Legacy VTK file of the C-alpha trace (Angstrom):
# vtk DataFile Version 3.0
C-alpha trace
ASCII
DATASET POLYDATA
POINTS 390 float
-74.703 -31.141 -81.636
-77.569 -30.677 -79.880
-77.717 -28.657 -76.626
-79.069 -32.177 -74.645
-76.093 -34.143 -76.299
-73.646 -31.172 -75.177
-75.018 -30.666 -71.504
-74.761 -34.883 -70.897
-70.998 -34.967 -72.520
-70.012 -32.300 -70.290
-71.755 -33.558 -67.102
-69.350 -36.979 -68.170
-66.577 -34.435 -68.540
-66.988 -32.801 -64.956
-67.416 -35.878 -62.660
-64.263 -37.595 -64.859
-62.701 -34.652 -63.497
-63.601 -34.892 -59.942
-62.885 -39.039 -60.112
-59.663 -38.329 -61.793
-58.963 -35.123 -59.147
-60.190 -36.806 -56.030
-58.292 -40.080 -56.589
-55.181 -38.071 -56.924
-56.091 -35.804 -53.676
-57.126 -39.304 -52.179
-53.305 -40.878 -53.596
-51.592 -37.477 -51.995
-53.437 -37.795 -48.683
-54.776 -34.239 -49.063
-58.501 -33.271 -48.929
-60.879 -34.287 -51.966
-62.057 -30.582 -52.201
-58.176 -30.111 -54.051
-58.470 -32.845 -56.758
-61.709 -31.266 -57.539
-60.366 -27.977 -57.960
-57.351 -29.321 -60.340
-59.854 -32.134 -62.316
-61.996 -28.366 -63.041
-59.029 -26.334 -64.714
-57.883 -29.775 -66.466
-61.695 -28.920 -68.270
-61.811 -26.170 -68.277
-61.372 -24.071 -71.277
-58.272 -22.974 -70.772
-56.488 -25.648 -71.106
-55.945 -28.537 -73.938
-57.595 -30.924 -73.497
-61.496 -32.175 -73.181
-63.515 -28.976 -72.759
-66.709 -28.281 -70.512
-68.236 -26.137 -73.314
-69.898 -23.425 -70.715
-68.907 -23.926 -67.472
-71.202 -20.973 -66.239
-73.836 -22.981 -66.963
-72.769 -25.670 -64.462
-72.864 -22.775 -62.058
-76.692 -23.370 -61.604
-76.305 -26.663 -60.683
-72.961 -26.027 -58.321
-74.942 -23.579 -56.384
-77.383 -27.514 -55.648
-74.382 -28.041 -53.779
-74.091 -25.554 -51.972
-77.392 -25.923 -50.393
-76.809 -29.378 -49.707
-73.616 -29.144 -48.138
-74.641 -26.143 -46.267
-78.364 -27.976 -45.257
-76.676 -31.063 -43.874
-73.726 -28.317 -41.905
-76.777 -26.992 -40.484
-78.043 -30.354 -39.373
-74.783 -30.983 -36.994
-75.253 -28.101 -35.544
-78.087 -26.434 -33.298
-78.832 -22.634 -32.271
-77.215 -23.275 -28.712
-74.391 -23.991 -30.898
-74.075 -20.598 -32.765
-75.249 -18.779 -29.479
-72.349 -20.099 -27.788
-70.523 -17.599 -30.270
-72.991 -15.342 -30.771
-70.597 -12.333 -29.763
-67.230 -13.291 -31.876
-69.538 -13.628 -34.915
-71.494 -10.813 -34.671
-68.867 -8.202 -33.171
-65.657 -9.586 -34.622
-66.876 -10.766 -37.787
-67.855 -7.194 -39.162
-64.246 -5.870 -36.989
-62.624 -8.425 -38.985
-64.084 -7.512 -42.563
-62.766 -4.143 -41.899
-59.767 -4.810 -40.676
-59.371 -6.828 -43.845
-60.212 -4.458 -46.425
-58.071 -1.816 -44.485
-55.086 -4.251 -44.939
-55.615 -4.416 -48.654
-56.011 -0.982 -49.374
-52.976 0.036 -47.201
-50.830 -2.584 -49.249
-52.262 -1.471 -52.132
-51.640 1.970 -51.763
-47.975 1.378 -50.742
-47.847 -0.887 -54.217
-49.342 1.975 -56.378
-53.016 0.519 -57.051
-55.880 3.178 -57.211
-57.637 3.429 -54.223
-60.970 1.677 -55.657
-58.780 -1.130 -56.838
-57.380 -1.827 -53.544
-61.017 -1.255 -51.527
-62.254 -4.127 -54.088
-59.194 -6.580 -53.361
-60.272 -6.140 -49.672
-63.750 -6.801 -50.225
-62.932 -10.009 -51.657
-60.676 -11.822 -50.061
-62.139 -10.910 -46.403
-65.363 -13.450 -47.478
-64.007 -16.296 -46.826
-66.123 -19.625 -47.875
-68.360 -21.239 -45.479
-68.853 -24.255 -47.789
-65.227 -24.634 -48.528
-64.736 -24.207 -44.463
-67.819 -26.268 -43.347
-66.122 -29.441 -45.795
-62.761 -29.057 -44.064
-63.611 -29.081 -40.973
-66.231 -32.205 -41.312
-63.244 -34.347 -43.005
-61.413 -33.227 -39.386
-64.123 -34.248 -37.488
-63.822 -30.204 -35.711
-67.633 -28.898 -36.685
-68.732 -28.981 -33.145
-65.313 -27.983 -31.834
-64.604 -24.527 -30.178
-62.394 -23.377 -33.277
-65.399 -24.935 -36.015
-68.232 -23.494 -33.918
-66.342 -19.711 -33.623
-65.243 -20.299 -37.690
-68.555 -21.203 -38.920
-70.362 -18.442 -36.951
-68.248 -15.819 -38.731
-68.289 -17.001 -41.887
-72.413 -16.856 -41.768
-72.132 -13.387 -40.744
-69.558 -12.790 -43.838
-72.031 -14.159 -45.776
-74.605 -11.381 -44.674
-72.182 -8.844 -45.205
-72.021 -9.998 -48.673
-75.020 -8.491 -49.585
-73.863 -5.067 -48.263
-70.907 -5.080 -50.734
-72.454 -6.077 -53.742
-74.880 -3.423 -53.723
-71.593 -1.222 -52.471
-69.439 -2.055 -55.222
-72.274 -2.009 -57.508
-73.047 1.494 -57.264
-69.300 2.715 -55.654
-69.310 5.682 -58.331
-72.590 7.159 -57.284
-72.849 6.400 -53.301
-74.779 8.503 -51.754
-77.058 8.784 -48.448
-80.134 7.765 -49.818
-78.843 4.529 -51.450
-77.114 3.994 -48.353
-80.372 4.280 -46.108
-82.149 2.258 -48.527
-79.872 -0.544 -48.778
-79.685 -0.259 -44.715
-83.548 -0.302 -44.474
-83.904 -3.369 -47.099
-81.252 -5.302 -44.757
-83.424 -4.971 -41.529
-86.286 -6.183 -43.661
-84.997 -8.782 -44.641
-83.777 -10.152 -41.360
-87.259 -8.883 -39.851
-89.497 -11.161 -42.418
-86.617 -14.441 -41.440
-86.987 -13.842 -38.169
-90.949 -15.013 -37.602
-90.503 -17.579 -40.303
-87.572 -19.049 -38.315
-89.449 -19.387 -35.360
-92.485 -20.420 -36.653
-90.699 -23.235 -38.473
-88.805 -24.364 -35.632
-92.054 -25.085 -33.999
-93.841 -26.932 -36.805
-91.001 -28.440 -38.653
-89.698 -31.259 -36.048
-92.646 -32.612 -35.301
-94.125 -32.966 -39.212
-90.729 -34.778 -39.640
-91.242 -36.990 -37.353
-94.666 -37.726 -38.381
-93.288 -38.415 -42.174
-90.643 -40.316 -40.645
-92.912 -42.414 -38.764
-94.871 -43.099 -42.142
-92.205 -45.689 -42.944
-91.840 -44.325 -46.427
-87.847 -43.598 -47.278
-88.759 -41.736 -50.436
-91.225 -39.771 -49.063
-89.374 -39.039 -46.224
-86.394 -37.939 -48.642
-88.423 -35.543 -50.757
-89.869 -33.566 -47.657
-86.211 -33.186 -46.455
-84.756 -31.697 -50.048
-88.295 -29.876 -50.629
-87.454 -28.389 -47.000
-84.033 -27.539 -47.788
-84.895 -25.835 -50.974
-87.653 -24.382 -49.402
-85.703 -22.416 -46.801
-82.790 -21.603 -49.290
-85.662 -19.981 -52.057
-86.750 -17.746 -49.050
-83.844 -16.105 -47.940
-82.248 -15.591 -51.409
-86.121 -13.866 -52.290
-85.766 -11.426 -49.369
-82.053 -10.529 -50.522
-79.951 -12.766 -48.620
-77.916 -15.875 -49.431
-79.114 -19.741 -50.292
-76.146 -21.014 -48.499
-77.484 -18.991 -44.903
-81.082 -20.086 -46.088
-79.924 -23.777 -46.634
-78.178 -23.473 -43.130
-80.768 -22.409 -41.370
-83.021 -24.918 -42.558
-80.593 -27.383 -40.966
-80.171 -25.923 -37.834
-84.458 -26.269 -37.809
-84.390 -29.898 -38.437
-81.271 -30.543 -35.909
-83.658 -30.137 -33.123
-85.890 -33.144 -34.492
-85.657 -36.355 -33.508
-84.802 -37.297 -36.827
-81.871 -35.056 -37.610
-79.514 -37.813 -38.017
-81.840 -39.582 -40.311
-82.156 -36.831 -42.566
-78.533 -36.452 -42.722
-77.523 -39.918 -43.956
-80.517 -39.907 -46.615
-78.691 -36.547 -48.026
-75.329 -37.432 -47.537
-74.805 -39.054 -51.313
-76.067 -36.522 -53.042
-74.694 -33.875 -51.271
-71.365 -35.451 -52.241
-72.289 -35.720 -55.694
-73.308 -31.770 -55.887
-70.165 -30.765 -53.962
-67.962 -32.517 -56.503
-69.812 -30.524 -59.043
-69.337 -27.407 -57.455
-65.344 -27.360 -56.790
-65.080 -28.938 -60.493
-67.091 -25.995 -61.845
-64.809 -22.949 -59.767
-61.811 -25.067 -61.162
-62.488 -24.845 -64.929
-63.558 -20.382 -64.633
-59.729 -20.172 -63.560
-57.349 -19.269 -65.971
-53.527 -20.607 -65.112
-51.995 -18.682 -67.709
-52.722 -15.388 -65.029
-49.752 -17.382 -63.086
-47.225 -16.653 -65.812
-49.147 -13.355 -66.994
-49.412 -11.216 -64.007
-47.146 -12.900 -61.152
-47.007 -10.197 -58.902
-50.331 -9.787 -58.788
-51.706 -12.696 -57.859
-49.378 -13.506 -55.604
-49.424 -10.195 -53.570
-54.042 -11.397 -53.283
-52.339 -14.594 -52.066
-50.095 -13.387 -49.168
-52.963 -10.937 -48.256
-55.353 -13.777 -47.828
-53.009 -16.078 -46.260
-50.700 -14.144 -44.130
-52.893 -10.700 -43.644
-56.137 -12.497 -42.937
-54.050 -15.078 -40.237
-53.151 -12.241 -38.649
-56.643 -10.093 -38.734
-58.522 -13.164 -37.382
-55.902 -14.429 -35.028
-56.190 -10.582 -33.155
-60.126 -10.489 -33.336
-60.750 -14.178 -32.339
-58.223 -13.232 -29.455
-59.917 -9.935 -28.547
-63.032 -12.021 -27.415
-60.770 -14.080 -25.301
-60.749 -17.097 -26.541
-57.006 -18.834 -25.959
-54.146 -18.381 -28.341
-54.715 -22.334 -29.999
-58.476 -21.025 -30.799
-57.435 -18.232 -32.096
-54.571 -19.260 -34.222
-56.901 -22.388 -35.661
-59.542 -19.808 -36.310
-56.705 -17.743 -38.328
-55.858 -20.507 -40.247
-59.241 -21.619 -40.960
-60.000 -18.353 -42.535
-57.062 -17.874 -44.871
-58.738 -18.317 -47.943
-61.345 -17.090 -50.652
-65.012 -17.846 -51.233
-67.343 -18.563 -53.648
-68.924 -15.722 -52.608
-65.799 -13.421 -53.925
-66.499 -14.418 -57.403
-70.022 -12.865 -57.191
-68.242 -9.689 -55.850
-65.317 -9.463 -58.519
-67.614 -10.261 -60.819
-69.790 -6.954 -60.013
-66.770 -4.700 -59.753
-65.585 -6.003 -63.420
-69.216 -5.165 -64.507
-69.012 -1.721 -62.715
-65.695 -1.217 -64.220
-63.974 -0.822 -60.644
-61.327 -3.331 -61.869
-59.741 -4.439 -65.130
-59.287 -7.926 -66.399
-55.707 -8.740 -65.176
-57.018 -7.997 -61.762
-60.102 -10.091 -62.275
-58.422 -13.175 -63.144
-55.838 -12.704 -60.661
-58.411 -13.052 -58.171
-60.144 -15.735 -59.575
-56.728 -17.812 -59.558
-55.776 -16.755 -56.676
-58.945 -17.879 -54.796
-58.420 -21.686 -56.178
-54.162 -20.887 -54.925
-55.403 -19.886 -51.665
-57.743 -23.058 -51.064
-55.214 -25.513 -52.263
-53.339 -23.673 -49.758
-56.126 -23.236 -46.690
-56.426 -27.510 -47.373
-53.046 -28.493 -46.478
-52.971 -25.482 -43.457
-55.758 -26.948 -42.299
-55.109 -30.813 -42.607
-51.391 -29.893 -40.558
-53.411 -28.407 -37.613
-52.963 -30.325 -34.702
-56.105 -32.541 -34.218
-58.763 -31.153 -31.057
-58.381 -33.659 -27.715
-62.071 -35.239 -27.068
-62.304 -32.960 -23.857
-61.999 -29.708 -26.142
-64.801 -31.119 -28.537
-67.125 -31.434 -26.244
-66.562 -27.897 -24.848
LINES 1 391
390 0 1 2 3 4 5 6 7 8 9 10 11 12 13 14 15 16 17 18 19 20 21 22 23 24 25 26 27 28 29 30 31 32 33 34 35 36 37 38 39 40 41 42 43 44 45 46 47 48 49 50 51 52 53 54 55 56 57 58 59 60 61 62 63 64 65 66 67 68 69 70 71 72 73 74 75 76 77 78 79 80 81 82 83 84 85 86 87 88 89 90 91 92 93 94 95 96 97 98 99 100 101 102 103 104 105 106 107 108 109 110 111 112 113 114 115 116 117 118 119 120 121 122 123 124 125 126 127 128 129 130 131 132 133 134 135 136 137 138 139 140 141 142 143 144 145 146 147 148 149 150 151 152 153 154 155 156 157 158 159 160 161 162 163 164 165 166 167 168 169 170 171 172 173 174 175 176 177 178 179 180 181 182 183 184 185 186 187 188 189 190 191 192 193 194 195 196 197 198 199 200 201 202 203 204 205 206 207 208 209 210 211 212 213 214 215 216 217 218 219 220 221 222 223 224 225 226 227 228 229 230 231 232 233 234 235 236 237 238 239 240 241 242 243 244 245 246 247 248 249 250 251 252 253 254 255 256 257 258 259 260 261 262 263 264 265 266 267 268 269 270 271 272 273 274 275 276 277 278 279 280 281 282 283 284 285 286 287 288 289 290 291 292 293 294 295 296 297 298 299 300 301 302 303 304 305 306 307 308 309 310 311 312 313 314 315 316 317 318 319 320 321 322 323 324 325 326 327 328 329 330 331 332 333 334 335 336 337 338 339 340 341 342 343 344 345 346 347 348 349 350 351 352 353 354 355 356 357 358 359 360 361 362 363 364 365 366 367 368 369 370 371 372 373 374 375 376 377 378 379 380 381 382 383 384 385 386 387 388 389
């Protein structure tokens, strides 16, 4: 079978799994994401039946889903929304990360793990998925709620922290002062490059998009909107940051224009299709046999993620003066392992910091935590209309 034929067959498997899993989740009144993940497990290489021949190939297409979702989330926010949570995000975000890593290291030491393994597990579980969280919040209509704004602000800071942790893990056997200095300088340069780009874009893009919209050609408008989102994502990746952050910034820039709602309406069909592909691809990477072969390991990681991070983030958000109700909701929302954790555990595995059981247990635990997180988010009490507008 030719490569082209294999790809189209695999796409049929992926979207077929998304339909079956999504329909099952809807029937059980659960978020569609959960169905997509389980559908991915069914077409993965570790289960019988139809199998996607090379799920890693689809990770490239899945990145399109990341860009489109974060672009659309940015369209529903504004710079004013983010400024309202700047301190809890900028200061509380790193504090929560350090506390999570410290907690995992302590638990690992008590269980007899090596110091390196405890640190790696802590780094991996410390990063929640902006994409998963944003989708759950959007499904609930809580994106602009107080706890929704805090969650998104914190996870964006976590996305930035992934860059730092990736470099640290890849050179953990040989960390020297000069490497740390170079890392800090590189990170600072990336931020300095982005600031004028974002400022210029914020001035030029809204009126330009308005003129494109006034031309009355919907096809041209859609292409312009897509080009903007992917160009901004490419810029942030080029300077060493994440695609997700760039796509979100693009959405923020457009959100200040009069055509933000029109842009969002045009993007939704594309976004939903590629988001489904993204989560099916994640599910396909998971080996369910790990649940049987190493139950103690993945259960420990799940407990650290759900119970440990709930305590850490509830305490951190409360420390910044938010009500207990808001702090607890943020704590619940951050109790999952995100897609950037796959990057971190992959780097750690390649650097021989962790072995195969830890690598596979982390992948399995990530899906379990997303499943649990979806159920916990669904069980949260609805936000009042007054609180939503706060």
